[in-house]
N, C-alpha and C positions, 0 to 999 in steps of 0.2 A: 592158678594165677588169676588176678583180678585187674580191672582198670578203674582207677579212681578218676572221676571227672568233677571239676568244680568250676563254678562261675563266681568270681569274687570282684570286689572293688579294686580298681587299679592302684589306689593308694596303699593297698595291703600287700602288693606283690613283692616289693623289695624285702619287707620284713619276713614274709613267708619263705622266700628264697634263702634268706639268711638262716632261718631255723632249719630248713632242709639241709643246707650245707654242713650243719653241725653233725648230721647223721653219717657215720662211717660207711654205711651200706646203702645210702640213698641212690636209687637207680637212675635218676634224672627225670626231667619232665618236658613236655611240650607246652609252650605258652602261645596263646592266640589272643590278639586284641580284637574285641568284638563290640557290638552294640546290642542291647536287648531291653526288654521290659518284663516285669514280673506281675504277679497277682497281688494287688494291694486292696483288700476288701473295703477299707474305709476311704480310699481315694476315688473320687468320681472319674469315670471314664471320659476320655476325650471324644468330642463329637466331630465326625468327618475325618477324611483321610489326612488332611494337614495336621490335625491334632494328634492322630495316631502316629504319624511319622516323627513328630517332634517330642513324643512322649518317651522315646527310648533314651537310654543313657549308656555311656561308655562302660564296658566291663572287660574283664580278663578271664579267659577260660584256660584251665590247666588240665593236662591229662598225664597220668602216671600209671604205667604198668608195673605191678608189684606182686610178689609172692603173697599168698593168702594170709600168712602170719604177720605181714607188715601192714595190713589194711587198717586195723583199729588204731595203731600208733600214728599213722599218717593222717587219718581223719581227725584225730584228736589235735594234732598240730594245726591243721587247716582251721578247725573250729576255734582253737585258742587264739590264733592270730587274726582271723577274719570276723569273728563274732563281735558285734557291738550292741545287739539287741534292737537295732532299728530296721525298719523296712528297707530293703535293698542291700542287705549284707551279702546275699548270694545264696547259692545252693551247692550241695555236694552229693554225689551219688556213686554207686559202685556197680559195675557190670562184670560178668564172667568173661574171661579171655579163653577162647577155645584153643588157639595156637599162638605161639610167640616165637619169633626167630630174629636174631640179630643178623643184619645183612653182611656184616664183616666176616661172619663164620660160614664155612662151607655147609651145604645141605647134606644131611645124613642120608 
């Protein structure tokens, strides 16, 4: 099992959710509204704490725990919906999940 995490532009969330809902076996996702800033090599860095604090932008973080075989398909959907080719599109990464348990189910 893996966990897909992505930070995307808020304007892409509705369309991404719509694409995921079309999948009959979509496991669901957690959505967190956040702020952040990324690495933009051609953009000059802000000077001072005031500049650094105002440099961040609104983002959305999604987290999805999925079986290994679903990872490539879901990443492809995230990329297709969220990619514009411009700085600030976001990031996506995958981490291993050591254990997964639904709280509604009894412990074995």
